[in-house]
Structure formats: C-alpha cells, structure tokens
LOSEBA-124532 format. One record per residue (C-alpha): residue in three letters; residue number from 0; chain; z, y, x. Coordinates in pm, 1 decimal, always signed. Last residue first. Layout:
<vexkols>
@res->ala n->NUM chain->A zz->Z yy->Y xx->X;
...
</vexkols>
This chain:
<vexkols>
@res->ile n->285 chain->A zz->+27.6 yy->+3215.5 xx->-1868.1;
@res->lys n->284 chain->A zz->-135.1 yy->+3056.9 xx->-2169.1;
@res->asp n->283 chain->A zz->-389.3 yy->+3327.7 xx->-2261.6;
@res->ser n->282 chain->A zz->-518.3 yy->+3348.6 xx->-1904.4;
@res->trp n->281 chain->A zz->-543.1 yy->+2968.0 xx->-1902.1;
@res->ser n->280 chain->A zz->-790.3 yy->+2971.4 xx->-2190.9;
@res->asn n->279 chain->A zz->-994.1 yy->+3254.8 xx->-2047.3;
@res->ala n->278 chain->A zz->-1025.6 yy->+3079.1 xx->-1710.2;
@res->leu n->277 chain->A zz->-1107.7 yy->+2752.1 xx->-1884.4;
@res->glu n->276 chain->A zz->-1388.8 yy->+2906.5 xx->-2087.4;
@res->ile n->275 chain->A zz->-1534.8 yy->+3090.2 xx->-1787.2;
@res->leu n->274 chain->A zz->-1532.7 yy->+2781.2 xx->-1566.9;
@res->glu n->273 chain->A zz->-1678.2 yy->+2562.1 xx->-1840.7;
@res->thr n->272 chain->A zz->-1969.4 yy->+2802.5 xx->-1883.9;
@res->met n->271 chain->A zz->-2022.5 yy->+2822.0 xx->-1508.5;
@res->ser n->270 chain->A zz->-2032.6 yy->+2443.2 xx->-1487.2;
@res->pro n->269 chain->A zz->-1740.3 yy->+2264.3 xx->-1327.2;
@res->arg n->268 chain->A zz->-1779.0 yy->+2114.2 xx->-979.7;
@res->leu n->267 chain->A zz->-1452.8 yy->+1957.9 xx->-855.2;
@res->leu n->266 chain->A zz->-1189.2 yy->+2005.5 xx->-1123.0;
@res->pro n->265 chain->A zz->-828.3 yy->+1938.0 xx->-1032.1;
@res->gly n->264 chain->A zz->-627.4 yy->+1658.5 xx->-1195.1;
@res->glu n->263 chain->A zz->-375.5 yy->+1727.7 xx->-1468.2;
@res->gly n->262 chain->A zz->-0.4 yy->+1795.8 xx->-1454.6;
@res->ala n->261 chain->A zz->-40.1 yy->+2087.6 xx->-1696.1;
@res->val n->260 chain->A zz->+139.6 yy->+2363.3 xx->-1503.8;
@res->val n->259 chain->A zz->+104.3 yy->+2254.6 xx->-1142.0;
@res->val n->258 chain->A zz->-221.8 yy->+2058.9 xx->-1141.3;
@res->arg n->257 chain->A zz->-419.6 yy->+2232.9 xx->-1414.9;
@res->cys n->256 chain->A zz->-291.4 yy->+2580.2 xx->-1335.1;
@res->ala n->255 chain->A zz->-365.3 yy->+2545.4 xx->-962.1;
@res->asn n->254 chain->A zz->-705.7 yy->+2405.5 xx->-1051.8;
@res->ile n->253 chain->A zz->-780.7 yy->+2706.7 xx->-1268.9;
@res->ala n->252 chain->A zz->-666.0 yy->+2947.6 xx->-996.8;
@res->gly n->251 chain->A zz->-885.0 yy->+2782.5 xx->-733.7;
@res->leu n->250 chain->A zz->-1180.5 yy->+2783.4 xx->-973.7;
@res->arg n->249 chain->A zz->-1138.2 yy->+3157.9 xx->-1037.5;
@res->leu n->248 chain->A zz->-1102.6 yy->+3233.3 xx->-668.5;
@res->ala n->247 chain->A zz->-1416.7 yy->+3037.4 xx->-583.4;
@res->thr n->246 chain->A zz->-1616.8 yy->+3194.0 xx->-867.7;
@res->asp n->245 chain->A zz->-1537.7 yy->+3555.0 xx->-775.7;
@res->ser n->244 chain->A zz->-1529.1 yy->+3765.4 xx->-1092.5;
@res->asn n->243 chain->A zz->-1149.7 yy->+3756.4 xx->-1094.9;
@res->asn n->242 chain->A zz->-973.4 yy->+3704.2 xx->-1426.5;
@res->leu n->241 chain->A zz->-819.0 yy->+3373.5 xx->-1330.0;
@res->asn n->240 chain->A zz->-737.2 yy->+3530.5 xx->-993.6;
@res->asp n->239 chain->A zz->-528.8 yy->+3806.7 xx->-1149.1;
@res->ala n->238 chain->A zz->-336.2 yy->+3556.9 xx->-1363.5;
@res->leu n->237 chain->A zz->-236.5 yy->+3314.5 xx->-1088.0;
@res->leu n->236 chain->A zz->+91.6 yy->+3487.0 xx->-1003.1;
@res->asn n->235 chain->A zz->+200.9 yy->+3426.9 xx->-1363.7;
@res->ala n->234 chain->A zz->+225.9 yy->+3058.3 xx->-1273.3;
@res->asn n->233 chain->A zz->+546.2 yy->+3124.8 xx->-1080.1;
@res->glu n->232 chain->A zz->+769.7 yy->+2910.8 xx->-1305.0;
@res->lys n->231 chain->A zz->+508.7 yy->+2634.6 xx->-1273.7;
@res->val n->230 chain->A zz->+599.8 yy->+2576.1 xx->-910.4;
@res->gly n->229 chain->A zz->+358.5 yy->+2586.1 xx->-616.2;
@res->phe n->228 chain->A zz->+328.9 yy->+2326.7 xx->-337.6;
@res->leu n->227 chain->A zz->-15.3 yy->+2163.1 xx->-355.8;
@res->glu n->226 chain->A zz->-195.1 yy->+2377.1 xx->-614.2;
@res->phe n->225 chain->A zz->-7.4 yy->+2686.5 xx->-496.1;
@res->leu n->224 chain->A zz->-117.4 yy->+2618.7 xx->-138.7;
@res->his n->223 chain->A zz->-479.3 yy->+2600.0 xx->-252.7;
@res->leu n->222 chain->A zz->-436.4 yy->+2924.7 xx->-443.7;
@res->gly n->221 chain->A zz->-274.2 yy->+3095.4 xx->-143.1;
@res->leu n->220 chain->A zz->-563.1 yy->+2984.2 xx->+76.4;
@res->leu n->219 chain->A zz->-802.4 yy->+3147.3 xx->-170.1;
@res->arg n->218 chain->A zz->-596.8 yy->+3464.6 xx->-167.6;
@res->ser n->217 chain->A zz->-593.5 yy->+3475.4 xx->+211.6;
@res->lys n->216 chain->A zz->-972.4 yy->+3434.8 xx->+226.5;
@res->lys n->215 chain->A zz->-1024.4 yy->+3698.3 xx->-44.5;
@res->asn n->214 chain->A zz->-814.6 yy->+3969.6 xx->+123.0;
@res->pro n->213 chain->A zz->-668.4 yy->+4199.6 xx->-144.1;
@res->thr n->212 chain->A zz->-321.5 yy->+4042.8 xx->-93.3;
@res->thr n->211 chain->A zz->-109.8 yy->+3944.5 xx->-393.4;
@res->leu n->210 chain->A zz->-184.3 yy->+3573.2 xx->-379.6;
@res->lys n->209 chain->A zz->-103.2 yy->+3553.5 xx->-9.0;
@res->glu n->208 chain->A zz->+243.6 yy->+3706.8 xx->-41.9;
@res->glu n->207 chain->A zz->+324.8 yy->+3496.3 xx->-347.3;
@res->ile n->206 chain->A zz->+226.5 yy->+3179.7 xx->-159.3;
@res->ile n->205 chain->A zz->+442.4 yy->+3278.7 xx->+137.2;
@res->ser n->204 chain->A zz->+745.1 yy->+3335.3 xx->-86.9;
@res->ser n->203 chain->A zz->+695.3 yy->+3004.7 xx->-270.8;
@res->met n->202 chain->A zz->+635.7 yy->+2786.6 xx->+34.7;
@res->ile n->201 chain->A zz->+908.0 yy->+2521.2 xx->-4.2;
@res->gly n->200 chain->A zz->+888.8 yy->+2542.3 xx->-382.4;
@res->arg n->199 chain->A zz->+758.4 yy->+2196.5 xx->-461.3;
@res->ala n->198 chain->A zz->+894.3 yy->+1866.1 xx->-334.1;
@res->met n->197 chain->A zz->+587.9 yy->+1666.6 xx->-236.9;
@res->gly n->196 chain->A zz->+435.3 yy->+1413.0 xx->-476.9;
@res->ser n->195 chain->A zz->+83.7 yy->+1475.4 xx->-351.3;
@res->phe n->194 chain->A zz->+42.3 yy->+1600.2 xx->+5.1;
@res->asp n->193 chain->A zz->-162.7 yy->+1309.0 xx->+136.8;
@res->arg n->192 chain->A zz->-374.8 yy->+1267.5 xx->-174.9;
@res->arg n->191 chain->A zz->-457.4 yy->+1635.1 xx->-220.6;
@res->leu n->190 chain->A zz->-519.7 yy->+1669.4 xx->+150.8;
@res->gln n->189 chain->A zz->-758.7 yy->+1375.2 xx->+138.9;
@res->gln n->188 chain->A zz->-945.4 yy->+1534.1 xx->-151.0;
@res->lys n->187 chain->A zz->-964.6 yy->+1872.0 xx->+22.2;
@res->ser n->186 chain->A zz->-1110.5 yy->+1728.0 xx->+343.4;
@res->asp n->185 chain->A zz->-1419.2 yy->+1933.1 xx->+433.8;
@res->lys n->184 chain->A zz->-1333.3 yy->+2276.9 xx->+295.1;
@res->trp n->183 chain->A zz->-956.7 yy->+2226.8 xx->+297.9;
@res->arg n->182 chain->A zz->-919.2 yy->+2127.5 xx->+661.8;
@res->thr n->181 chain->A zz->-868.1 yy->+2457.4 xx->+844.8;
@res->asp n->180 chain->A zz->-649.7 yy->+2637.8 xx->+589.4;
@res->ile n->179 chain->A zz->-453.0 yy->+2333.7 xx->+478.9;
@res->ile n->178 chain->A zz->-374.0 yy->+2243.9 xx->+840.7;
@res->gln n->177 chain->A zz->-276.4 yy->+2602.1 xx->+926.9;
@res->ile n->176 chain->A zz->-47.1 yy->+2611.0 xx->+625.6;
@res->cys n->175 chain->A zz->+120.3 yy->+2291.4 xx->+746.4;
@res->ala n->174 chain->A zz->+175.0 yy->+2434.1 xx->+1094.1;
@res->ala n->173 chain->A zz->+337.3 yy->+2744.5 xx->+945.4;
@res->val n->172 chain->A zz->+558.4 yy->+2532.3 xx->+719.9;
@res->val n->171 chain->A zz->+669.0 yy->+2308.1 xx->+1007.6;
@res->ser n->170 chain->A zz->+1023.6 yy->+2444.8 xx->+1046.6;
@res->asp n->169 chain->A zz->+1064.4 yy->+2429.8 xx->+667.6;
@res->asp n->168 chain->A zz->+1164.6 yy->+2062.6 xx->+677.3;
@res->gly n->167 chain->A zz->+1166.0 yy->+1955.2 xx->+312.4;
@res->arg n->166 chain->A zz->+1132.1 yy->+1581.8 xx->+376.3;
@res->arg n->165 chain->A zz->+771.8 yy->+1571.3 xx->+256.5;
@res->ile n->164 chain->A zz->+708.4 yy->+1868.6 xx->+484.3;
@res->leu n->163 chain->A zz->+831.9 yy->+1653.8 xx->+773.5;
@res->gly n->162 chain->A zz->+596.1 yy->+1369.4 xx->+688.6;
@res->arg n->161 chain->A zz->+303.8 yy->+1608.5 xx->+636.4;
@res->val n->160 chain->A zz->+369.5 yy->+1765.8 xx->+974.8;
@res->cys n->159 chain->A zz->+407.9 yy->+1438.6 xx->+1163.8;
@res->his n->158 chain->A zz->+93.3 yy->+1299.4 xx->+1002.1;
@res->tyr n->157 chain->A zz->-111.6 yy->+1602.6 xx->+1105.4;
@res->gln n->156 chain->A zz->+36.5 yy->+1613.7 xx->+1455.4;
@res->val n->155 chain->A zz->-83.3 yy->+1256.9 xx->+1516.2;
@res->glu n->154 chain->A zz->-426.3 yy->+1358.5 xx->+1385.9;
@res->glu n->153 chain->A zz->-431.2 yy->+1668.3 xx->+1607.0;
@res->ser n->152 chain->A zz->-373.5 yy->+1447.4 xx->+1911.5;
@res->asp n->151 chain->A zz->-195.8 yy->+1613.3 xx->+2203.3;
@res->asn n->150 chain->A zz->+143.3 yy->+1505.9 xx->+2069.6;
@res->lys n->149 chain->A zz->+374.3 yy->+1801.2 xx->+2006.2;
@res->leu n->148 chain->A zz->+503.7 yy->+1667.4 xx->+1673.5;
@res->his n->147 chain->A zz->+596.9 yy->+1332.7 xx->+1827.2;
@res->ala n->146 chain->A zz->+972.6 yy->+1392.5 xx->+1861.1;
@res->leu n->145 chain->A zz->+980.9 yy->+1577.1 xx->+1529.9;
@res->leu n->144 chain->A zz->+833.6 yy->+1274.0 xx->+1353.5;
@res->val n->143 chain->A zz->+1089.5 yy->+1041.1 xx->+1512.0;
@res->glu n->142 chain->A zz->+1389.6 yy->+1255.1 xx->+1417.9;
@res->ser n->141 chain->A zz->+1256.7 yy->+1310.3 xx->+1066.7;
@res->ser n->140 chain->A zz->+1208.1 yy->+934.0 xx->+1017.2;
@res->asp n->139 chain->A zz->+1566.0 yy->+837.8 xx->+1102.3;
@res->asp n->138 chain->A zz->+1678.2 yy->+784.1 xx->+742.4;
@res->arg n->137 chain->A zz->+1381.8 yy->+556.1 xx->+674.1;
@res->ala n->136 chain->A zz->+1189.5 yy->+605.7 xx->+349.7;
@res->ser n->135 chain->A zz->+849.7 yy->+560.9 xx->+512.2;
@res->asp n->134 chain->A zz->+537.2 yy->+764.5 xx->+442.5;
@res->ala n->133 chain->A zz->+554.4 yy->+983.6 xx->+752.7;
@res->trp n->132 chain->A zz->+669.7 yy->+688.9 xx->+965.5;
@res->arg n->131 chain->A zz->+363.2 yy->+493.3 xx->+856.3;
@res->ser n->130 chain->A zz->+126.5 yy->+781.0 xx->+931.5;
@res->met n->129 chain->A zz->+307.0 yy->+821.9 xx->+1265.0;
@res->leu n->128 chain->A zz->+240.2 yy->+455.5 xx->+1344.3;
@res->tyr n->127 chain->A zz->-130.5 yy->+475.4 xx->+1264.7;
@res->ile n->126 chain->A zz->-192.5 yy->+793.9 xx->+1461.4;
@res->tyr n->125 chain->A zz->+19.0 yy->+662.6 xx->+1749.0;
@res->val n->124 chain->A zz->-192.5 yy->+347.5 xx->+1765.0;
@res->glu n->123 chain->A zz->-520.4 yy->+540.8 xx->+1754.6;
@res->thr n->122 chain->A zz->-399.1 yy->+754.6 xx->+2048.1;
@res->pro n->121 chain->A zz->-421.0 yy->+450.1 xx->+2272.5;
@res->thr n->120 chain->A zz->-98.6 yy->+333.8 xx->+2445.1;
@res->lys n->119 chain->A zz->-113.4 yy->+398.2 xx->+2820.8;
@res->arg n->118 chain->A zz->+188.6 yy->+629.2 xx->+2824.8;
@res->asn n->117 chain->A zz->+399.0 yy->+371.9 xx->+2640.8;
@res->cys n->116 chain->A zz->+424.7 yy->+208.6 xx->+2301.3;
@res->leu n->115 chain->A zz->+622.3 yy->-110.4 xx->+2235.3;
@res->asp n->114 chain->A zz->+924.3 yy->+94.7 xx->+2127.3;
@res->leu n->113 chain->A zz->+713.8 yy->+233.2 xx->+1840.2;
@res->ala n->112 chain->A zz->+654.2 yy->-117.5 xx->+1702.9;
@res->ile n->111 chain->A zz->+1025.2 yy->-195.9 xx->+1724.0;
@res->his n->110 chain->A zz->+1115.4 yy->+132.5 xx->+1552.0;
@res->leu n->109 chain->A zz->+877.9 yy->+52.0 xx->+1266.0;
@res->asp n->108 chain->A zz->+1069.2 yy->-268.0 xx->+1188.2;
@res->asp n->107 chain->A zz->+1251.5 yy->-156.3 xx->+873.1;
@res->asp n->106 chain->A zz->+923.8 yy->-11.0 xx->+745.6;
@res->leu n->105 chain->A zz->+776.6 yy->-358.6 xx->+752.8;
@res->leu n->104 chain->A zz->+478.4 yy->-448.8 xx->+970.2;
@res->ile n->103 chain->A zz->+312.4 yy->-758.9 xx->+822.5;
@res->ser n->102 chain->A zz->+133.7 yy->-610.3 xx->+521.3;
@res->asp n->101 chain->A zz->+35.2 yy->-266.1 xx->+643.8;
@res->leu n->100 chain->A zz->-56.5 yy->-435.4 xx->+971.1;
@res->ala n->99 chain->A zz->-320.7 yy->-648.1 xx->+801.3;
@res->val n->98 chain->A zz->-473.8 yy->-346.9 xx->+629.6;
@res->thr n->97 chain->A zz->-450.4 yy->-154.2 xx->+958.5;
@res->leu n->96 chain->A zz->-664.1 yy->-416.6 xx->+1132.3;
@res->tyr n->95 chain->A zz->-923.3 yy->-396.3 xx->+857.0;
@res->leu n->94 chain->A zz->-944.6 yy->-19.0 xx->+893.0;
@res->gln n->93 chain->A zz->-996.5 yy->-49.1 xx->+1269.5;
@res->arg n->92 chain->A zz->-1323.8 yy->-236.1 xx->+1227.3;
@res->asp n->91 chain->A zz->-1558.0 yy->+45.6 xx->+1334.1;
@res->thr n->90 chain->A zz->-1668.9 yy->-154.7 xx->+1640.8;
@res->lys n->89 chain->A zz->-1519.8 yy->+92.7 xx->+1890.3;
@res->ala n->88 chain->A zz->-1213.1 yy->+139.5 xx->+1668.9;
@res->met n->87 chain->A zz->-1142.8 yy->-232.7 xx->+1687.7;
@res->arg n->86 chain->A zz->-1146.9 yy->-210.2 xx->+2067.1;
@res->gln n->85 chain->A zz->-891.4 yy->+69.3 xx->+2066.4;
@res->phe n->84 chain->A zz->-660.9 yy->-85.6 xx->+1809.2;
@res->ser n->83 chain->A zz->-625.9 yy->-426.4 xx->+1976.9;
@res->thr n->82 chain->A zz->-304.6 yy->-341.1 xx->+2167.8;
@res->leu n->81 chain->A zz->-131.2 yy->-271.5 xx->+1837.6;
@res->cys n->80 chain->A zz->-254.4 yy->-596.4 xx->+1685.6;
@res->lys n->79 chain->A zz->-124.0 yy->-789.7 xx->+1986.5;
@res->pro n->78 chain->A zz->+224.6 yy->-648.8 xx->+1935.1;
@res->ile n->77 chain->A zz->+209.1 yy->-711.4 xx->+1556.6;
@res->ala n->76 chain->A zz->+107.9 yy->-1078.7 xx->+1564.0;
@res->gly n->75 chain->A zz->+467.3 yy->-1204.8 xx->+1562.0;
@res->glu n->74 chain->A zz->+513.8 yy->-1022.2 xx->+1232.9;
@res->gly n->73 chain->A zz->+313.6 yy->-1271.7 xx->+1031.5;
@res->val n->72 chain->A zz->+57.4 yy->-1540.8 xx->+1114.6;
@res->ala n->71 chain->A zz->-46.2 yy->-1548.9 xx->+746.9;
@res->ile n->70 chain->A zz->-129.3 yy->-1178.3 xx->+761.2;
@res->leu n->69 chain->A zz->-362.5 yy->-1247.5 xx->+1052.8;
@res->gln n->68 chain->A zz->-535.6 yy->-1521.9 xx->+856.0;
@res->glu n->67 chain->A zz->-583.0 yy->-1291.5 xx->+558.3;
@res->val n->66 chain->A zz->-734.0 yy->-1023.0 xx->+781.8;
@res->gly n->65 chain->A zz->-960.8 yy->-1277.1 xx->+953.1;
@res->gly n->64 chain->A zz->-1081.7 yy->-1405.0 xx->+617.8;
@res->ser n->63 chain->A zz->-1170.8 yy->-1052.4 xx->+519.1;
@res->val n->62 chain->A zz->-1369.3 yy->-1020.2 xx->+840.9;
@res->glu n->61 chain->A zz->-1551.1 yy->-1348.0 xx->+776.4;
@res->asn n->60 chain->A zz->-1692.0 yy->-1214.6 xx->+453.4;
@res->ile n->59 chain->A zz->-1953.3 yy->-1419.8 xx->+275.9;
@res->asp n->58 chain->A zz->-1987.0 yy->-1323.2 xx->-88.8;
@res->asp n->57 chain->A zz->-2363.2 yy->-1363.2 xx->-59.1;
@res->glu n->56 chain->A zz->-2425.5 yy->-999.6 xx->-151.0;
@res->glu n->55 chain->A zz->-2109.0 yy->-888.7 xx->+29.9;
@res->asn n->54 chain->A zz->-2230.0 yy->-992.2 xx->+370.7;
@res->ile n->53 chain->A zz->-1980.9 yy->-894.9 xx->+639.8;
@res->val n->52 chain->A zz->-2002.3 yy->-1114.6 xx->+949.5;
@res->gly n->51 chain->A zz->-1711.1 yy->-1136.2 xx->+1191.9;
@res->lys n->50 chain->A zz->-1704.4 yy->-950.9 xx->+1524.1;
@res->glu n->49 chain->A zz->-1379.5 yy->-754.0 xx->+1538.6;
@res->ile n->48 chain->A zz->-1200.5 yy->-896.0 xx->+1236.2;
@res->leu n->47 chain->A zz->-1314.7 yy->-1248.2 xx->+1316.2;
@res->arg n->46 chain->A zz->-1207.6 yy->-1212.4 xx->+1678.6;
@res->leu n->45 chain->A zz->-866.4 yy->-1088.0 xx->+1565.9;
@res->ala n->44 chain->A zz->-824.8 yy->-1387.7 xx->+1335.0;
@res->thr n->43 chain->A zz->-913.1 yy->-1632.9 xx->+1609.7;
@res->met n->42 chain->A zz->-659.0 yy->-1470.4 xx->+1840.1;
@res->met n->41 chain->A zz->-392.2 yy->-1492.9 xx->+1571.3;
@res->ser n->40 chain->A zz->-463.9 yy->-1859.4 xx->+1496.4;
@res->lys n->39 chain->A zz->-431.7 yy->-1941.4 xx->+1866.7;
@res->asn n->38 chain->A zz->-100.4 yy->-1756.0 xx->+1882.0;
@res->glu n->37 chain->A zz->+24.9 yy->-1945.0 xx->+1578.0;
@res->lys n->36 chain->A zz->-58.8 yy->-2279.1 xx->+1737.0;
@res->ser n->35 chain->A zz->+112.7 yy->-2182.7 xx->+2063.2;
@res->lys n->34 chain->A zz->+427.1 yy->-2057.6 xx->+1889.9;
@res->leu n->33 chain->A zz->+464.0 yy->-1689.5 xx->+1823.7;
@res->arg n->32 chain->A zz->+775.9 yy->-1492.8 xx->+1908.9;
@res->ala n->31 chain->A zz->+937.6 yy->-1305.6 xx->+1622.0;
@res->phe n->30 chain->A zz->+942.7 yy->-930.5 xx->+1666.7;
@res->lys n->29 chain->A zz->+1200.3 yy->-743.2 xx->+1868.3;
@res->val n->28 chain->A zz->+1510.4 yy->-524.7 xx->+1835.5;
@res->lys n->27 chain->A zz->+1634.2 yy->-589.7 xx->+1481.3;
@res->gln n->26 chain->A zz->+1869.7 yy->-317.0 xx->+1376.2;
@res->val n->25 chain->A zz->+2239.3 yy->-386.2 xx->+1325.4;
@res->val n->24 chain->A zz->+2392.9 yy->-206.4 xx->+1029.5;
@res->gln n->23 chain->A zz->+2762.7 yy->-129.5 xx->+1077.4;
@res->asp n->22 chain->A zz->+2983.4 yy->-226.8 xx->+783.4;
@res->asn n->21 chain->A zz->+3235.0 yy->-406.2 xx->+1011.8;
@res->ala n->20 chain->A zz->+3168.0 yy->-734.1 xx->+828.9;
@res->pro n->19 chain->A zz->+2799.4 yy->-735.7 xx->+913.2;
@res->ala n->18 chain->A zz->+2538.6 yy->-557.0 xx->+699.7;
@res->asp n->17 chain->A zz->+2249.1 yy->-759.4 xx->+566.8;
@res->leu n->16 chain->A zz->+1919.5 yy->-584.5 xx->+632.8;
@res->glu n->15 chain->A zz->+1721.7 yy->-451.9 xx->+340.6;
@res->gln n->14 chain->A zz->+1350.4 yy->-522.8 xx->+338.6;
@res->gly n->13 chain->A zz->+1116.2 yy->-243.1 xx->+431.9;
@res->phe n->12 chain->A zz->+906.1 yy->-58.4 xx->+176.9;
@res->ile n->11 chain->A zz->+530.8 yy->-61.1 xx->+155.4;
@res->his n->10 chain->A zz->+486.4 yy->-428.7 xx->+218.1;
@res->gln n->9 chain->A zz->+122.2 yy->-499.1 xx->+132.3;
@res->pro n->8 chain->A zz->-43.0 yy->-777.7 xx->-60.2;
@res->leu n->7 chain->A zz->-423.6 yy->-749.9 xx->-39.3;
@res->cys n->6 chain->A zz->-572.6 yy->-485.8 xx->-268.7;
@res->leu n->5 chain->A zz->-664.2 yy->-272.9 xx->+30.8;
@res->leu n->4 chain->A zz->-908.0 yy->-543.1 xx->+128.3;
@res->ala n->3 chain->A zz->-1107.4 yy->-497.7 xx->-189.5;
@res->ile n->2 chain->A zz->-1123.0 yy->-122.5 xx->-138.7;
@res->ala n->1 chain->A zz->-1251.8 yy->-164.9 xx->+217.0;
@res->met n->0 chain->A zz->-1532.3 yy->-393.2 xx->+91.9;
</vexkols>
C-alpha cells in the first residue's frame, strides 16, 4: 500500500522563480489561501487519510483517495497538513500525509513551511521538514540544518547530520560516525539508502585509523564507514580484513569492496562457502 502511494507524482526539486529586473531573487513568503470549497475538500481529505478504510483485497482504499484529493487542493493545504502530523502519527497514517506533502510542498517553499513552526510544533513536523531540507538542493540548506542540529530529537539531528555530510561539512563527522556506530545493527539498509551518493573521502584518515586497530569493534565500524564513504584508491586497507578468520570482519570487507570498488550492492547473508570464495577473489584483486 505504502509503495503504491509513493508512486504518486512528487515534486522533488523546486520550480525556478523568475528574477526581477534588478537580478535579485524574491522569495515567496506565504502559501496560497484556500477558498471555502477548497478548504472543505482539504478537511474531507484529511479525515479520509486519518480514518479511511484500507482494504487492498477489494481494491477499496479511501486513504489513497484522501491523498489524491489533498494533492489536488495544492499548496494551500500545507499549513493544515503540518498541524495534522501529530494526530496522523497516533493512527499510524503519517506516511500518507508525507506522501501528499512530498507532492505539494516544493523545495523552493521549504522556508515558508519552516516559518510556520513554533515552540508548540510537534517533533514529527521538524523531522519531516529537516529530512526535506537535507535532500534539497537549496543554497541555504546548510544554514538551516546547522541551526537545527541541536534539536532535542535524535531523528531531527539524524537528518541534519546526513544533510550536512552530503554537503561536505566535516564539522559533523564525529556525529555521523556515532550514528553509523549505534544504528548499523538494526538500520543498516536505511543507512545505506540515506547515505548513498555522498561525496567520498571525507573520512579517509579516520577510516584508515580504525581499519588498522586491533580492536574488532573499531575495525568493523571502519569497514562500514569505508562502504559508505571510502574511496577505491584506499582499497588496500581492506586486505587484512578479507583474510581475517572473523566472519563479520570478512563480510564487512567484502561488502566494502563490492560497493566502493565494483559499484555493486552489498551482500546480506552469504553462505560460508560464498564468503570464503569472495574473500579470496577480492584478496587477489586488491
């Protein structure tokens, strides 16, 4: 169901604003105001998202209809959507609200949405908005992410850190390493998705330090960091771990080779035979 909704049209990048004659770009300062009919349609859509029936077997999905109806209302629905986050989270319908917002909230308008927040704004809203700022191509994104880096919510911090790392800000390297270290066991696939496409090399010296330590935990962290941020020119650092008798270290080294050197996906649960064969094969290559 969630996958189907994610296929709905989404605006990932903001639209360009026309520059006035003096070459200064003027930012929009508020969302369009809804007319009475549009407001009624928005409220109906939000009720459907919150309480609508989901029955995939009969192809009856009121929630999906609510998402489409909310998208049809457009940007004027954004303020009400933001104030609806908390109650949607209580009914486990927050994902559907974010699908609609991904479509109607353009990157160019993220500052307007953030300006609507205040001390009473639910944490869920900041988590969503910081995830959008982290993924946006806005020139002012670093400034915003830094400003919210000390938020009490670990999830808000998470998106701020990954957004700043994406922009090559080495001031959050330590925080990023801590995130990888604490979340890898339970959330490795999410980390791989969220940190994919990053500029590599930002942690090269730290990775080398961890990969050459005798401590297994530090080595394993170094291998995970290499997979996410390492460069193929340093692949020789993986050799000792490919030949290690420890299964976790060997798999970490193989995955680092696959992702960084070969541009392939990591393995999840290879057999022992496959693990040995791949370790030997990569040892010969690097």
